[in-house]
DRENLONU-904375 format. One record per residue: y, z, x of N, C-alpha, C in turn; residue in one letter. Coordinates in steps of 0.001 Angstrom, whole numbers, padded with zeros to 6 digits, always signed. Atoms other than C-alpha are relative to their C-alpha. Layout:
<rs>
YZXYZXYZXA...
</rs>
This chain:
<rs>
+001290-000345+000500+042213+015598+020984+000079-000616-001739X+000254+000636+001472+040872+013865+017668-000078+000690-001153X+000174-000820+001157+041070+015179+014224-001416+000479-000221X+001490-000408+000132+037191+015321+014009-000245+001282+000987X+000128-001224-001098+037164+017453+017354+000758+001069-000514X-000810-001312+000439+039735+019679+015948-000695+000841-001060X+000828-000526+000930+037797+020348+013000-001238+000814+000306X+001003-000750-000503+034815+021407+014956+000335+001329+000664X-000520-001103-000574+036860+023572+017107+000494+001262-000897X-000356-000982+000887+038410+025352+014326-001208+000862-000704X+001219-000566+000495+034931+025948+012862-000525+000953+000929X+000569-001186-001097+033716+027574+016100+000980+001095-000055X-000882-001079-000035+036863+029744+016146-000168+000996-001301X+000430-000775+001208+035884+030849+012689-001280+000732+000063X+001495-000972-000113+032354+031675+013571+000100+001075+000904X-000401-001299-000992+033718+033747+016630+000458+001029-000783X-000592-001095+000805+035799+035805+014205-001082+000633-000829X+000898-000591+001114+032830+036160+011635-000947+000963+000902X+000848-000882-000860+030504+037345+014538+000548+001346+000519X-000700-001264-000328+033028+039924+015621+000112+000931-001194X-000089-000898+001306+033274+041244+011980-001465+000448-000456X+001467-000441+000106+029464+041272+011839-000277+001340+000651X+000199-001153-000769+029526+043950+014477-001480+000243+000197X+001345-000366-000341+025906+043472+015252-000160+000741+001204X+000027-000472-001184+024667+045733+017970-000962-000821+000801X+000948+000682-000980+022601+044829+021045-001444-000203-000647X+001309+000343+000576+019246+045225+019250+000014-001005-000877X+000027+001060+001115+020239+043079+016381+000212-001422+000570X-000253+001361-000640+021725+040311+018679-001380-000338+000727X+001194+000359-000732+018489+040499+020718-001271-000599-000771X+001010+000481+001025+016327+040232+017538+000247-001499-000433X-000217+001298+000413+018298+037116+016470-000470-001130+001107X+000205+001003-001196+017933+035380+020047-001387-000082+000039X+001457-000010-000208+014267+036239+020118-000649-000965-001118X+000405+000875+001179+013711+034677+016595+000326-001338+000175X-000222+001379-000245+015531+031566+017460-000751-000547+001156X+000691+000359-001111+013878+031154+020921-001641-000231-000428X+001568+000380+000338+010285+031525+019343-000221-000955-001004X+000249+000927+000786+010897+029548+016603+000086-001506+000314X+000050+001122-000601+011572+026647+018882-001210+000002+000877X+001300+000146-000975+008556+027518+021120-001185-000189-000840X+001064+000306+000792+006155+027778+018277+000265-001022-000860X-000485+001249+000660+006009+024322+016677-000563+000097-001443X+000485+000137+001313+003689+024791+013833+000517+001126-001044X-000490-000765+001074+004668+026433+010386-000738+001291-000198X+000694-001532+000044+001900+029193+010514+000533+000832+001061X-000521-000943-000796+003279+030553+013723+001469+000309-000213X-001266-000325+000533+006750+030226+012384+000082+001334-001005X+000074-001015+000927+005743+032450+009481-000405+001353+000760X+000149-001067-000843+004147+034933+011937+001213+000524+000743X-001061-000424-000735+007187+035090+014048+001006+000789-000809X-000941-000815+000842+009434+036024+011113-000251+001371-000383X+000405-001448+000446+007488+039024+010035+000071+000830+001317X+000339-000700-001280+006595+040062+013711+001464+000488+000513X-001183-000395-000785+010253+040169+014976+000665+001248-001002X-000393-001061+000721+011402+042554+012079-000806+001224+000258X+000803-001136-000374+008477+044739+012946-000007+000446+001225X-000026-000491-001391+008668+044857+016625+001445+000544+000402X-001361-000532-000261+012539+045329+016761+000508+001138-000980X-000546-001150+000818+013291+047504+013762-001205+000943-000778X+001060-000749+000809+009768+048886+012645-000034-000080-001274X+000071+000398+001540+010216+047248+009263-001059-000890-000315X+000971+000982+000379+007271+045780+007431+000593-001038-000951X-000390+001179+000971+007929+042447+005500-001156-000969-000393X+001079+001063+000541+006329+039844+003438+000924-001210-000331X-000738+001214+000111+007388+036222+003245-000710-000684-001075X+000340+000846+001202+007146+034342-000166+000712-001316-000003X-000533+001393+000178+007620+030642-000581-000228-000729-001303X+000294+000873+001165+008022+028270-003436-001085-001145+000099X+000859+001034-000084+005149+026055-004032+000300-001243-000643X-000313+001240+000684+004970+022456-005051+000047+000092-001593X+000127-000377+001591+004249+023722-008661+001321+000800-000439X-001282-000847+000346+007509+025818-008506-000347+001646-000069X+000239-001503-000026+005665+029246-008298+000198+000616+001126X-000274-000909-001286+006391+032095-005641-001602+000445+000576X+001399-000013-000600+003300+032302-003410+000323+001001+001378X-000141-000900-001094+002723+035158-000787-000660-000916+001331X+000287+000812-001029+002509+033308+002489-000375+000785+001380X+000312-000741-001232+002399+035978+005321+000695+001456-000162X-000432-001275-000125+003005+039618+006022-000241+000796+001239X+000073-000887-001433+003420+042149+008974-001135+000962-000093X+001203-000841+000095+000247+043920+007751-001277-000755+000383X+001184+000863-000148-002385+041250+007516+000327-001220+000814X-000311+001271-000641-000678+038135+008860-000044-001112-001088X-000040+001386+001147-001196+034608+007058-001044+000446-001148X+000903-000046+001364-002796+034503+003478-000385-001580-000022X+000384+001495+000103-004779+031300+003698-000061-000690-001515X+000312+000551+001487-005486+031174-000160+001454+000143-000717X-001326+000044+000642-001599+031736-000840+000076+000576-001355X-000003-000441+001349-001848+034204-003637+001337-000003-000784X-001311+000056+000664+000799+034196-006341+000854+001399+000065X-000777-001196-000155+003561+036776-005906-000215+001055-001230X+000257-000966+001185+003093+040111-008025+001192-000090-000834X-000936+000301+001198+004919+040141-011298+001588+000776+000280X-001339-000312-000075+007840+042379-009957+000644-000605+001085X-000661+000833-001314+008596+039843-007013+000457-001113-000842X-000359+001187+000674+010563+037128-008581+001083-000797+000857X-000912+000664-000722+012807+034324-007306+001565+000288-000497X-001262-000375+000331+016583+035345-007348+000958-000429+000953X-001024+000470-000992+019925+034022-005828+000445+001203+000665X-000802-000983-000735+021007+037487-005052-001189+000983+000434X+000921-001211-000526+019353+040417-003033-000391+001055-001216X+000101-001032+000885+017671+043127-005136-001123+000985+000468X+000853-000932-000383+015675+046232-004917-001041+000114-001036X+000994-000139+001084+012200+046653-006716-001286+000746+000748X+001279-000527-000586+009304+049066-006132+000068+000406+001486X-000142-000613-001324+010613+050616-002894-000076-001304+001131X+000038+000921-000967+011040+047185-001265+001490-000721-000516X-001314+000678-000123+014498+045138-000605-000433-001435+000158X+000222+001178+000087+014280+041571-001317+001203-001150+000195X-000841+001043-000282+016388+038589-000042-000126-001301-000235X+000229+001626+000286+016751+034795-001262+000076-000566+001422X+000058+001087-000981+015792+032336+001404+000286-001308-000482X-000706+001255+000295+018022+029406+001188-000114-001104+000928X+000131+001199-000902+017594+025854+002586+001243-000563+000246X-001142+000765-000337+019980+023448+003741+000344-000807-001208X-000323+000753+001218+022041+021972+000945-000012-001477+000085X+000005+001479-000307+022330+018524+002506-001296-000653-000020X+001362+000428-000185+018587+018348+002955-000900+000325-001114X+000835-000609+000980+017384+019958-000225-000888-000979-000684X+000769+001070+000840+016309+016714-001942-001155-000425+000640X+000910+000632-000711+013890+015984+000844-001106+001063+000099X+001053-001087+000184+011693+019249+000067-000939-000533-000873X+001086+000443+000919+008292+018604-001575-000140+000687-001216X+000111-000723+001101+009208+020727-004290+001631+000136-000531X-001307-000171+000568+012338+021478-006648+000520+001263+000442X-000364-001073-000525+014533+023992-005005+001474+000320-000786X-001285-000282+000811+017108+025364-007685+000770+000800+000867X-001031-000710-000705+020337+026641-005992-000543+000306+001557X+000514+000070-001198+018676+025790-002650-001112+001160+000539X+000915-001222-000217+016083+028728-003032-001325-000565+000241X+001181+000542-000441+012954+028008-001015-000935+001245+000055X+000846-001182-000073+011525+031624-001046+000797+001263-000054X-000710-001427-000089+012208+035450-000820-000702+000746+001221X+000546-000989-001264+011822+037795+002242+000018+001391-000597X+000297-001237+000545+010471+041145+001115+000059+001103+001264X+000079-001039-001238+011321+044148+003576-000084+001583-000680X+000321-001347+000597+009969+047646+003069-000467+001148+001089X-000477-000790+001105+010195+050761+002871+001573-000185-000102X-001308+000306+000251+013676+049988+001351+000693+001345+000169X-000661-001176-000109+014646+053689+001587+000628+000275+001273X-000462-000201-001285+015105+053507+005210+001112-000973+000562X-001066+001124-000547+017726+050620+005279+001386+000527-000395X-001296-000321+000099+021306+051420+005799+000697-001261-000632X-000678+001128+000564+024088+049099+004327+000115-001006+001074X-000239+001223-001136+024662+047494+007750-001292-000674+000131X+001220+000550-000140+020895+046908+008080-000298-001124-000956X+000205+000988+001196+020862+045112+004618+000904-001085+000507X-000891+000985-000203+023809+043134+005807-000686-000829+001100X+000518+000984-001036+022139+041892+009139-001176-000474-000640X+001140+000540+000560+018814+041355+007052+000460-001312-000838X-000307+001325+000936+020820+038738+004736+000132-000952+001028X-000415+001019-001030+022237+037025+007816-001076-000466+000609X+001134+000294-000633+018823+037093+009388-000871-001019-000926X+000827+000883+001113+017231+035472+006118+000768-001261-000002X-000523+001397-000147+019934+032793+006163-000483-000835+001031X+000687+000759-001015+018948+031644+009433-001515-000228-000037X+001307+000494+000347+015521+031856+008565-000256-001047-000906X-000002+001276+001019+015983+029498+005689+000379-001180+000572X-000419+001157-000510+017663+026949+007584-000972-000535+001114X+000896+000246-000938+015080+027086+010463-001454-000644-000789X+001337+000231+000838+012267+027085+007788+000120-001333-000568X-000301+001432+000720+013891+024068+005874-000429-001093+001003X+000071+000970-001029+013984+022019+009191-001526-000133+000209X+001423+000136-000294+010301+022726+009918-000878-000477-001004X+000778+000335+001085+008995+022076+006507+000236-001550-000174X-000457+001479-000114+010839+018593+006740-000610-000728+001156X+000439+000534-001163+009778+017961+010296-001516-000108-000254X+001274+000111+000188+006055+018602+009450-000399-001073-001173X+000371+000803+001206+006257+016643+006149+000289-001276+000614X-000253+001388-000814+007799+013557+008524-001132-000218+000744X+001046+000336-000870+004975+014034+010721-001224-000660-000877X+001140+000419+000929+002341+013741+007928+000359-001387-000546X-000215+001260+000424+004252+010732+006607-000141-001057+001075X+000254+000959-001006+004179+008976+009937-001412-000291+000285X+001482+000075-000182+000511+009704+010359-000479-000847-001161X+000586+001018+001148-000106+008005+006867+000455-001262+000200X-000429+001357-000291+002090+005098+007738-000716-000709+001005X+000679+000544-001010+000206+004594+010945-001326-000381-000573X+001343+000257+000757-003068+004797+008936+000016-001304-000796X-000369+001170+000957-001561+002283+006500+000067-001226+000655X-000115+001001-000944-000671+000066+009134-001246-000631+000242X+001396+000251-000617-004174-000083+010565-000827-000511-001267X+000615+000706+001133-005570-000631+006941+000506-001301-000459X-000764+001371+000290-002991-003518+006291-000593-001037+000854X+000534+000993-000868-004278-005146+009329-001359-000316-000312X+001410+000155+000224-007759-004663+008548-000418-000706-001175X+000267+000552+001388-007722-005339+004697+000736-001099-000436X-000865+001017+000673-004963-007750+004327+000223-001221+001020X-000477+001161-000976-003768-009723+007571-001199-000678+000431X+000840+000533-000617-007289-010337+008947-000811-000961-001171X+000349+000812+001076-008662-011468+005542+000638-001263-000282X-000861+001290+000361-005720-013766+004914-000113-001100+000967X+000133+001068-000924-006192-015480+008170-001360-000772-000270X+001213+000673+000288-009688-016218+006945+000103-001039-001239X-000317+000976+001368-008243-017951+003634+000336-001503+000782X-000164+001327-000660-007028-020740+006142-001381-000844+000123X+001261+000832-000125-010710-021765+006910-000416-000623-001268X+000213+000497+001103-011317-021977+003225+000815-001212-000405X-000849+001259+000325-008427-024156+002701-000221-001206+000710X+000392+001170-000611-009456-026375+005403-001407-000794-000551X+001284+000311+000715-013018-026561+003577+000418-000676-001074X-000519+000561+001095-011263-027425+000578+000540-001390+000059X-000594+001274-000323-009249-030146+002093-001084-000986+000422X+001041+000932-000338-012355-031819+003453-000878-000371-001227X+000742+000196+001097-014141-031654+000213+000904-000998-000858X-000850+000890+000710-011076-033431-001519+000035-001462+000666X-000146+001131-000775-011116-035971+001245-001575-000809-000415X+001273+000812+000360-014903-036645+000658-000027-000804-001441X-000033+000534+001358-014409-037026-003112+001115-001330+000068X-000735+001100-000191-011527-039632-002165-000731-001105+000387X+000753+000946-000782-013980-041547-000091-001183-000597-000999X+000924+000366+000901-016328-041574-003000+000252-000825-001149X-000599+000873+001133-014140-043097-005440-000350-001342-000111X+000299+001454-000112-014872-046589-004318-001434-000222-000252X+001404+000116-000110-018597-046134-004391-000719+000316-001285X+000819-000617+001099-019614-044093-007404-000053-000842-001396X-000339+000652+001567-018028-045952-010441+000455-001409+000319X-000670+001399-000047-016991-049480-011043+001499+000238-000169X-001525-000087+000118-013317-049946-010425+000530-000087-001363X-000876-000027+001428-011098-049334-013528-001056+000301-001016X+000840-000353+001152-013985-048138-015427+000498+001459-000505X-000558-001247+000526-013193-044780-017660-000475+001055+001082X+000505-001019-000884-015419-042779-015159+000878+000036+001264X-000781+000202-001170-013552-044246-012152+001559+000555-000157X-001313-000580+000159-010210-043389-013743+000163+001456-000041X+000059-001251-000020-011147-040057-014610-000282+000829+001322X+000232-000540-001283-012393-039241-011171+001191-000038+000916X-001235+000149-000527-009263-040614-009760+001132+000928-000537X-000768-001092+000514-007246-038176-011863-000229+001310+000332X+000370-001381-000446-009169-035172-011041+000302+000341+001299X-000588-000044-001353-008888-036024-007404+001294+000314+000341X-001311-000306-000224-005213-036369-007610+000519+001296-000283X-000524-001545+000534-004757-032981-009559-000642+000825+001152X+000553-001081-001052-007103-031297-006921+001022-000065+001151X-000870+000335-001126-004855-032938-004197+001401+000780-000218X-001190-000690+000333-001723-031596-005957-000081+001537+000226X+000345-001575-000174-003139-028003-006402-000152+000353+001302X+000292-000400-001410-004415-028048-002873+001533-000043+000692X-001110+000097-000656-000805-028979-001702+000846+001347-000365X-000967-001085+000349+000939-026135-003830-000845+001249+000591X+000662-001235-000548-001899-023553-002784+000218+000053+001475X-000151-000288-001460-001429-024268+000917+001447+000357+000313X-001411-000620-000154+002394-024112+000575+000143+001443-000410X-000063-001536+000443+002071-020662-001081-000809+000753+001159X+000719-000667-001038-000487-019650+001456+000829+000229+001313X-000738+000010-001219+001792-020528+004268+001145+000995-000094X-001120-000901+000311+004675-018613+002682-000450+001392+000035X+000401-001332-000079+002724-015603+002055-000379+000550+001304X+000483-000559-001262+001148-015552+005402+001248+000266+000825X-001249-000194-000835+004694-015808+007068+000500+001347-000286X-000728-001238+000532+005923-013000+004786-001009+001391+000610X+001079-001126-000392+002803-010681+005568+000228+000181+001496X-000137-000200-001514+003160-011239+009315+001412+000643+000332X-001407-000547-000470+006919-010399+009458+000235+001263-000462X-000192-001391+000566+006893-007444+006941-000915+000908+000787X+000997-001109-000195+003721-005712+007923-000236-000015+001459X+000002+000169-001237+004394-006191+011539-000252+001440+000545X+000407-001415-000398+002931-002825+013301+001254+000419+000808X-001065-000730-000723+006107-002404+015505+001140+000532-000828X-000868-000632+001032+008296-002015+012426-000424+001536-000266X+000299-001278-000009+006329+000940+011693-000087+001089+000853X+000025-001022-001164+005795+002385+015035+001320+000465+000532X-001459-000336-000418+009506+002292+015770+000787+000461-001076X-000586-000523+000920+010645+003126+012401+001331-000942-000328X-001173+000992+000053+013095+000085+012333-000356-001390+000104X+000410+001696-000053+013068-003827+012218-000086-000179+001549X+000278+000630-001236+011829-005418+015283+000013-001416+000036X+000059+001488+000120+012757-009052+015780-001148-000610+001046X+000762+000963-000997+010118-011634+017093+000634-001321+000021X-000800+001181-000136+012528-014348+018049-000848-001314+000381X+000580+001247-000389+011375-017969+018132+001146-001012-000375X-000957+001054+000279+013326-021336+018332-000560-000772-001110X+000462+000680+001432+013386-022699+014776+000970-000857-000368X-001022+000903+000695+015046-025594+013067+000139+000647-001380X-000334-000802+001110+016767-023804+010338-000243-000615-001259X+000186+000617+001187+016735-026486+007764-001445-000382-000330X+001445+000356+000085+013221-027696+008276-000884+001029-000175X+001084-001017-000261+011230-024621+009201+000238+001158-000961X-000309-001080+000625+013176-022145+007107+000514-000137-001273X-000430+000307+001261+015311-023438+004349-000772-000837-000943X+000612+001051+000870+013453-026329+002876-001203+000553-000594X+001152-000524+000433+010019-024576+002537+000265+001030-001027X-000275-001254+000987+011577-021636+000686+000653-000741-001372X-000423+000794+001024+013505-024137-001560-000956-000718-000876X+001217+000673+000509+010356-025998-002201-000602+001104-000872X+000738-001024+000770+008687-022870-003486+000813+000329-001267X-000757-000337+001256+011501-022146-005906+000309-001038-000859X-000504+001060+000650+011933-025600-007112-000699-000049-001538X+000449+000037+001493+009589-025310-010264+000805+000803-000801X-000570-001048+000672+011393-022277-011342+001746-000442-000367X-001128+000600+000136+014817-024039-010773+000091-001108-001001X+000420+000956+001107+013441-027054-012781-000101+000479-001300X+000440-000516+001432+012243-024909-015555+001396+000457-000519X-001319-000410+000827+015997-023486-016042+001040-001128+000218X-000842+000882+000097+017471-026654-015564+001128+000133+001040X-001043-000202-001153+019404-025960-012261-000049-000993+001138X-000136+001147-001036+020333-028859-010016+000105+000581+001531X-000165-000276-001547+020311-028705-006251+001044-001315+000445X-000919+000750-000360+023425-030161-004905+000267+000111+001564X-000138-000173-001501+023432-030705-001015+001413-000376+000384X-001184+000694-000337+026868-032279-001077+001133+001138+000272X-001027-001161-000054+028602-028676-001050-000462+000753+001074X+000347-001013-000960+028662-025855+001340-000162-000214+001437X-000009+000199-001342+029032-027354+004630-000854-001211+000313X+000879+001295-000500+026538-029761+006414-001378+000469-000116X+001415-000326+000200+023072-029283+004779-000962-000909+000765X+001085+000978-000340+021574-032463+006215-000293-000055+001309X+000188-000035-001429+021828-032184+009805-000623+001442+000585X+000669-001260-000315+019328-029716+011191+000581+000695+001353X-000744-000531-001369+020358-027176+013869-001136+001081+000338X+000991-000696-000642+018082-025173+016159+000673+001396+000456X-000539-001166-000327+018498-021494+016477-001163+000981+000595X+001040-000867-000275+016658-018568+017981-000097+001251-000950X+000054-001152+001005+015716-016150+015104-001516+000328-000098X+001475-000391+000531+012710-014319+013578-000113-000829-001259X+000203+000959+001174+011443-017095+011491-000276+000631-001313X+000617-000518+001161+009604-015012+009084+001065+000820-000735X-001011-000715+000616+012411-012586+008273+001049-000846-000606X-001017+000609+000424+014930-015183+008084-000519-000795-001340X+000405+000717+001323+012791-017106+005550-000109+000910-001240X+000059-000876+000981+012749-014158+003550+001260+000248-000568X-001371+000033+000434+016508-014082+003460+000219-000994-000889X-000352+001323+000721+016532-017585+002080-000859+000261-001390X+000934-000103+001320+013593-016557-000504+000760+001015-000718X-000822-001081+000731+015907-013647-001576+001123-000704-000620X-001276+000613+000597+019006-015902-002001-000325-001075-001071X+000320+000897+000936+017151-018536-003739-000599+000504-001309X+000644-000775+001183+015394-016142-006019+001231+000450-000905X-001083-000596+000783+018778-014668-007034+000678-001359-000820X-000680+001145+000695+019949-018210-007665-000569-000646-001332X+000840+000202+001332+017107-018731-010224+000338+000895-000893X-000207-000918+000995+018090-015629-012007+001620-000057-000311X-001392-000428+000335+021877-015621-011986+000902-001446-000041X-000897+001285+000237+023047-019460-011852+000274-000185-001469X-000490+000309+001505+025141-020208-014977+000813-001318+000137X-000720+001112+000046+026845-023273-016212+001463+000166+000592X-001459-000079-000628+030389-023921-014624+000722-000587-001371X-000885+000510+001122+033387-025015-016828-000327-001339-000731X+000438+001437+000487+031781-028471-017115-001412+000020-000692X+001404-000125+000863+028464-027122-018678-000962-000364+001146X+001130+000262-000802+026539-027806-015353-000514+001268+000886X+000528-001029-000799+024292-025474-013689-000738-000566+001495X+000477+000424-001273+023489-025979-009871+000261+001068+001081X-000111-000551-001268+023043-024541-006377+000171-000835+001105X-000340+000523-001525+024273-025492-002883-000211+000681+001091X+000202-000588-001325+023483-024724+000464+000531-000798+001179X-000535+000643-001226+025012-025563+003949+000318+000799+001084X-000377-000947-001337+026531-024321+007129+001350-000519+000411X-001385+000530-000665+029935-024353+008927+000162+000813+001277X-000236-000582-001253+030707-023642+012517+001178+000689-000068X-001272-000976-000171+033247-020608+013303+000263+000008+001362X+000048-000165-001371+034396-020984+016707+000650+001360+000336X-000303-001201-000761+034835-017675+018654+000030+001179-001212X+000299-000838+001071+033806-015822+015372-000431+001443+000568X+000436-001290-000396+032166-012998+017466+000798+000432+001233X-000871-000338-001253+034825-012898+020098+000331-001342+000909X-000353+001141-000913+036062-015334+022913-001189-000687+000508X+001342+000700-000395+033384-017997+023562-001133+000227-000668X+001160-000231+000751+031098-016496+021117+000104-000360-001396X-000101+000513+001150+030727-018879+018294-000956+000453-001241X+000835-000445+001134+029271-018215+014853-000278-001136-000825X+000233+001074+000967+027429-020317+012278-000112+000629-001257X+000092-000666+001195+028011-019498+008832-000775-000829-001157X+000706+000552+001073+025441-020248+006256+000034+000215-001515X-000410-000295+001281+026163-020646+002708-001101-000229-001101X+000934+000265+001343+024158-020408-000788+000950+000299-001049X-000966-000024+001153+026539-021209-003630-000760-000290-001396X+000563+000277+001396+025653-020984-007198+001081-000116-001086X-001002+000096+000968+027661-022038-010271+000082+001224-000902X-000160-001036+000939+028882-019535-012816+001069+000835+000023X-001067-000923+000056+031332-016818-013659+000006+000832+001471X+000041-000909-001185+032427-014754-010682-000494+001453-000149X+000545-001262+000076+031009-011508-009909+001164+001097-000172X-001108-000921+000438+033231-008657-011461+000497+000716+001504X-000691-000497-001352+035626-007431-008643-000547+001492+000312X+000549-001329-000379+034445-003751-009028-001412+000042+000554X+001209+000109-000606+030862-004773-008202-000024-000365+001457X-000043+000839-001172+031796-006909-005128-000227+001100+001232X+000221-000962-001208+032114-003837-002539-001412+000532+000182X+001437-000740-000196+028546-002554-003387-001259-001020-000145X+001112+000931+000201+026428-005750-003939-001052-000008+001123X+001113+000089-001050+024713-005504-000534-000524+001495+000249X+000600-001366-000202+023933-001769-000972-001377+000083-000555X+001265-000220+000383+020464-000501-001435-000259+000319-001535X+000194-000449+001398+019369-000345-005168+001016-000260-000887X-001088+000154+000915+022654-001475-006627-000244-001343-000534X+000050+001057+000769+022592-003933-009584+001401-000085-000567X-001291+000193+000565+025955-005404-010742-000092+000191-001476X-000141+000060+001581+027267-005375-014367-000407-001238-000738X-000049+001377+000459+026600-009039-014838-001421-000613+000140X+001383+000548-000333+022744-009104-014373-000504-000486-001243X+000473+000785+001186+022295-010180-018034-001473+000226-000368X+001251-000284+000391+019077-008567-018669-001073-000615+000884X+000899+000530-001148+017508-010267-015428-000934+001154+000531X+000796-001078-000985+014539-008109-013859+000469-000086+001462X-000176-000082-001651+015073-006818-010255+000064+001368+000305X-000057-001378-000492+015175-003839-008174+001339+000383+000941X-001350-000325-000700+018549-004160-006445-000367+000106+001663X+000178-000067-001437+016825-004678-002879+000188-001274+000517X-000033+001470-000511+017207-008329-002403+001012-000164+000876X-001078+000115-000845+020675-008381-001026+000116+000956+001221X+000044-001248-000979+020295-005029+000736-001094-000577+001196X+000884+000504-001022+017149-006683+002726+000555-001197+000583X-000754+001022-000619+019354-009596+003387+000872+000430+000909X-001110-000700-000910+021997-007420+004852-000710+000481+001299X+000726-000543-001063+019482-005501+006978-000525-001236+001085X+000552+000868-000722+017923-008699+008279+000956-000661+001038X-001106+000875-000624+021128-010480+009212+000649+001075+001073X-000653-001004-000913+022706-007227+010910-000929+000267+001173X+001049-000049-000962+019512-006946+012865+000147-001064+001045X-000282+001289-000658+020179-010504+014114+001289-000011+000629X-001351-000166-000534+023626-009297+015181+001175-000782-000762X-000891+000575+000744+025255-011019+012376+000534+000641-001170X-000522-000508+000815+027258-010355+009352-000174-000597-001355X+000212+000643+001457+026953-010842+005435+001143-000033-000726X-001293-000139+000736+029406-011413+002814-000103-000812-001338X-000009+000504+001094+030480-012686-000512+001342-000598-000379X-001348+000422+000273+033311-014862-001756-000169-000799-001465X-000047+000935+001265+034222-016200-005298+000633-001206+000415X-000631+001323-000335+034873-019882-004997+000216-000753-001408X-000385+000757+001228+036016-022510-007531-001438-000275-000603X+001006+000315+000848+033416-022772-010158-001238+000969+000239X+001055-000610-000186+031092-020304-008910+000119+001085+001184X+000110-000834-000852+029872-017868-006382-000848-000380+001643X+000652+000414-001216+029101-018217-002579-000335+001196+000840X+000502-000936-000818+026878-015793-000769-000163-000615+001598X+000107+000743-001287+027023-016255+003046-000461+001108+000998X+000151-000810-001007+025912-014914+006299+000286-000858+001318X-000499+000554-000962+027253-015601+009737-000984+000436+001170X+000682-000498-001079+024872-015588+012884+000642-000514+001273X-000337+000407-001283+025577-015768+016567-000757-001345+000297X+000694+001419-000346+024678-019315+018022-000897+000437+001141X+000891-000298-001004+021657-017982+020068-000985-000963-000222X+001039+001038+000200+019538-020875+020870-001263+000032+000787X+001196-000221-000803+016976-019538+023373-000533+001477-000407X+000935-001347+000370+014327-016729+022754+000628+001170+000745X-000547-001163-000622+015777-013360+023690-001110+001315-000150X+000679-001129+000228+014158-009946+023999+000124+000501-001408X-000120-000591+001375+013318-008173+020741+001236+001070+000039X-001144-000734+000339+016366-006515+019256-000249+000939-001210X+000177-001161+001163+016060-003202+017077+001239+000640-000472X-001126-000644+000550+018510-001652+015030-000380+001043-001017X+000611-001215+000940+018032+001785+013168+000756-000057-001043X-000643+000038+001316+018841+001536+009698+000277+000906-000818X-000070-001111+000893+018682+004766+008445+000796+001166+000876X-001030-001135-000535+021520+007446+009322+000076+001144-000916X-000111-001371+000784+021357+011013+008205+001079+000823+000476X-001116-000778-000251+024281+013150+007846-000553+001457+000456X+000513-001372-000655+024097+016489+009902+000422+000962-001272X-000292-001144+001029+023983+019639+007653+000588+001078+000523X-000828-001157-000287+026161+022577+007667-000976+001260+000339X+000981-001330-000400+024798+025822+009372+000048+001074-000956X-000031-001257+000945+024031+029171+007947+001319+000958+000259X-001227-000860-000167+026637+031629+007163-000351+001351+000448X
</rs>
């Protein structure tokens, strides 16, 4: 038996002993079972509120009121056994307050409703000490000590179930919003972006027309002719830059705002056979070239493996382009001079035989930058979401770049890594040598720990 299973079994034995000590009678056990069954049967929060007060009324003849914390942090009356739901959610009377301990006031007994500690940060309001509300039971004079004990346990189970339902409905609302947002993105961004390609073609045709007019409008070599040629050349240069930027943005929009990502809640690959150097690396390097030149960072293709020989792989071109966009963007920010005073980046690749197992070769892709090594204490966390190292030197950033790189590479079945090398830092990833298109691969990137149960 594994240690993890042993812990679960020990916890089960502990609960069995506790239930014996509780000494609930048949009516109380039936009330709990009815509550659990109906809490699952009725999906909406409104019916859950009704079940809570109705169970106490039907089994024990006790009236009750359910108060919950609002988004503003005030206590509101949600439902009671006399009227049912309160659509306007009035504020609790002055003698009813939020408390971590059960208390008696004005012939009523009140118990705190606690949520799940592990999920408390996902509530739409601040829950101090996990408190999400209060359960009022009356008349208090009819309650025995044993009944109060039972009601405390009932309230604990109420809290955990209520917490889960609040988050579930919150998630449903989020999903509906995301689906609506995806439709808006497609309508308001993707479709108009496609139309921009038409305007670019029109602009290209007008530049061509101007080039044809160069020879007919002015005398060759005249100031007007020279000026026209300069303007046309500048327009051609601007057009090339605009077209390059447009293609890059279009590729990113298509790959990031793909509806399948949102529908499945995870990255969905759209593999296509691509030349890694020509189709992915060089366009992204070209976009970063002005910034690299501005910071006087050289590009040295003589390091990092074999950069000049192209290789064909089946990958998600848009996502992989963004991997290199992030790595080259980091190179712009963090490349520093080496011991010889030179700043440069290099890229390349290396074949690793049997990297993913016998007969499963891997291709390692490197992006090297000169400068001091990353501090050892930062290295284990550099691919974590939101993490920024201690050597950022005032450079702006969100800490998502390398996290995004890791997600994309792992979705492709690869691995990411970092290694300090002579004179600088090498960020790398290794991909399986897949050269033909495959069915879409999905990887769930969010893992949520399970919460402990009520006591």
